[in-house]
Phi, psi and omega in degrees: 000146187274118182290325182293324174298321176295314182310328180292348177280354191238102187293335175290339173288350177266003190273161167254142176231127181062023179088358178244153173297138188293128165251115189256110180241041183223040182290331181296333176282305172199145190269143166293150186254134178290158177307322184298321176295315173307310181297320183296313180295319177300316184293325177291316177297323191275321189236344196222012192289133174192158179285174185243156174069339198249003185210163180253355181289161195300315183302316179295315178301312184291318177303315186296319176308309187294319178300317179283340177292319174303319179306315178297314182299320178297311183303319178283331180293324183246004172064044174286156182289331186205142177292348174292342177275000180261109177254134177274133175236185176272352179155186184302311178304313178300319181299318182288320176301319174307312188287317178302317180293305188283312174297318183294319177300324188271321196240350184262130179217171188304132180088356173289178181218138168251132178252130172234171178257163181285355181252013184289148169293148181307332184289344178243021174240303189297319179299325183286319177305312185297322180280327179297318183292325183288320187262010181053045184254168180259145172245121180243157193231125170292121178279170179227160175269181188282355166276344177096030180245141175297146180271097184289336175295322180289325183293323181291322181301316178299320177298317189284331186261003185224157171276083195277125171260330181214141168242126178241115188217149176289136164294313180230128178286129177287348183254334187242337185082353180308132165265115183283153177278070191290335179291323172292317175299322178295309189299319178301313179298320184289333171303337183251010176080002179279147175264158186236125163255130182253126172278101189257028184301318182257008174259315184298330185281347195231347185224137180292129182258137166227098183297330183281326180285323176294331192056036182283150179270320172222143176216127190239139174207169186248141179297317195283345172278345177252033169078015182252190186281161169289163172080012179221138173214176183232130167247119168270136177219134172309135191293326184291332179282317180299329180290323191275323190277150182285157176300157184270322184226158176240153176155203181288154171087329184269000189256156172259302177226153179221124175226166172296343182268327188197138173243134173251151191252153176294157171290162174303151358280345193294343176302332181254018188235065187285131175096165174298126186271180186274079190289312179298324182293319183289332180285320177301316176304315174302324178295311178305315178300318181296323184293310179304319182289335179286318172298313178104124176296326182296315179297315183295321181294320190282321177291320180298314178302323179293317178294323180305305184302314182295313185298311184302314181292330176295315188281330178305335189259005181266115187298144177069015176257134176235125179280135178254109185104106176225048180302147174293333177245107178228154174263172189288057182227131178226108175266141183208158173233151176252125180302128182070010179231133181286144181299326183294319178299326183286321176299314185299310182293322177294333173302325181287346172262006184078022187250116178257121180227172178256150181225145168126206180274350177057036180058035183212052182303320175302321184295319180300316184298327174308316190267000180070034184223165182265328180187177180220172163258135183232130167255139174230137189249153177226177184291346185268358180266164189231164175288329173300321175300319176298318177301307179299324174305311184292328168301310180293320183295319174301326178288318174303309185296324176294333179286324193266338183265000000 
């Protein structure tokens, strides 16, 4: 497939920034949107807008059909057993908070344990801290080595020595690019009767997901990272678990019957979708999934791995640059520091060259602490990036370093 042909699908990639053609190396934060997603959302608001589930007029019926069609598209995208296992959320963070609150309320008790990893995004740490504090449970951490790989023997020890109810781990580290062995993590957890939530925010955009093959209990990801709109996310949950855990929020749409004495709830997934939902965003997400399926997840993974190797080799030969995170199995993320130079200065001067990267702690302060740093500069690549962009980045980075050192 021709990457230049694909780039034409993304209007933002045709822009100039600071007088230079835009080089967008921040897809791990949020992905650019293809024309078809933008057009689908615009068309819905202009020509088809109506609410869902609550009326019988034609616009509402049509909106409801499109809304439900996306649920089926998500089911097929991650190979879930049923579309009833697909819950719409506001994003990965919202999905993790839902599971932490609802699963924690039902199954977590004093003395129980939740395990997270040392490389988690704050969104997969803080919700578990909150529920552990509330339920007087313990939070334990899987350590990692200096390559940015989890120490699986320590993970096994944590499982053996604690009453573990939940393991919450990233599929792919947003700060290191490490692809974790989640199938093994899940299998080991299940031998101890623990459930597993996988933060798939950095996994779903780049790796073909099969939740049934993984046997994962919960899998969460965000629409805006898979080239769809902001404000929409997905929580996959095994249906029997979704049926057992209580609703996260109350309101319209999630109810079956309401009296002042008692309320009964809709079955999943509606039980977890209180209020008027993100209708346009859901429709845009469905279009983004169609687009990814057309491009092909196999092609996406192969090209991004080629870009990762090319960029890594290009950066290794730049003096005073140190890559943070060198796991054997990585996604197309390269975090780095420049000796004697602040990461904010690197990002600021690269911006003057029209190059967009992320700087800071990347919502992963414990990861930064492990490596004894406050923050990094991060380039994150997608299938719409090119080797010529990496070449220009390497040249610009050398120029920036010469100015700052």
